[in-house]
C-alpha positions, 0 to 999 in steps of 0.5 A: 201951692207955695211952701215957705219957711221951716217946712221947705227947709225940712223937706230939703234936708230930708231929700238930701239925706235920702239921696245920700243913702241911695247913692252910698247904698249903690256905691258901698254895695256894688262889691258884695259877693253874691251866691254864684261867687261863693258857691263851690269856693274852696277855702283859699289863702288870700294873704300869708297866714290868712284864709278866706271862705264863704258858704251858702247856708241851708235854709232853716228858722235860724238862717239863710244866705251867705256866711263869709269867714276868715281864718288867721294864723297869728304866728305867721310872719307879718301878721298884725292886728288893728283895733280902732284907736281913739280919735283926738278931736272926738276926745276933745269934744267929749266923745271917743271915735268918729264913724268910718266906712269899712272900705275907708278903714281897710284902704287907709290902714292897709288891712288884709281884712276887717270886720265891724266891732263893738256896739256904739252910740253916736252924735247922730242919735240926737238927730231925727230918726230918719237922719242916717248916721254919717261918716265923721260923726262923733261916737263912743263905744258901749264895750271895752276897747284896747288899742295899742295898750290904751284902754277905753271903757264902754258904758256896759260891762263886757267880757274881753277878747284880748291879745298880748304883745306875742299875739296870744289870744285870750277870752276873759272868764268874767265881766267886766275884766279885772285889772289883771286880765287887762294888764299886758293886753295890746289889743282887745275888744269887748262883748256881753255875748261870749256864747262860745266856750271850749268849743261848745255853744251856750244853749241859751244863745240867741236864735233870732236871725239877722245880719251878724258879726262874730269873732273867735279864737283857738288860744292853743293854736293861736288862731283867729276866726272872723265871720259875718252872716247875711241872715243867721242867728248868733247860735248858728253862727257860733256853731258854724265857727265851732265846726271850723275849729274855734274854741272861744268866741264873742258876738259883735254889733249886728244888723246894719252894722255887720260888715266885712271887707278884704284889702287890695292884693288878695289872691283868689278872692275879690278885694272890697266889701264882701258883706254889709258896709251900709253903715259907718261904725265906730270901731273895727277889728282888722288884720295886716298881712303880707301878700302872697308871692306870685308863682315863680317868685 
């Protein structure tokens, strides 16, 4: 049987896209930490002021598998935050960002750790449903983003997790944040799900498990908490963060967007992607930190 014209072209496109997904899946997923690496791992300082750990969840209706978490002392020397800035070419075309792989962001920005951040829409959404999102596609955020004092408003009203020039973290009490709440913000990210307040999880928090990403703070101690889970409900993830000492927290994009990667030079932890990384996304929250000195130096 001979196929001609449009049918051949569409089949060829589909084959190429499937091959891209298979190859990227093999490359991106190879560094992910497994249960054996995680089991029994104590909390370890991997950079100055940055502690990494992972735990295997007891199985219940709200989760199973691994949770990876990072605790950052925002007062430690050398600590700096990274929030994805606007992309000039994307802005010129009426968008805001380009989709990027988490591994590429960690490497190019020299980050100690990064997680995916806000919900987003991309140019890929106008393509057939089977067409995967590709790195370099134009995108826009659904939630507020502040990168180096430049405020980018999303399409949704969101709470704002903000950091000023002194790295003091705050979570707004209302959405959208007021101009006064935004004023003085150097770095910030928004979310409609601010379900951890004063160390207590909102009873109405979603109990449906999936891959999840969350960020939290302890404003008084100036500590930042990053967490990703393989299969966990937002409620259980926030309970986990509260047990670590987090006081206020928000949920980021989840599902296939959830990802965490650790940068080169980490001590007592594998560098590379520890969870996710299957999908390029629009925005990331990252931390820059100084490496730990080797013993005897």
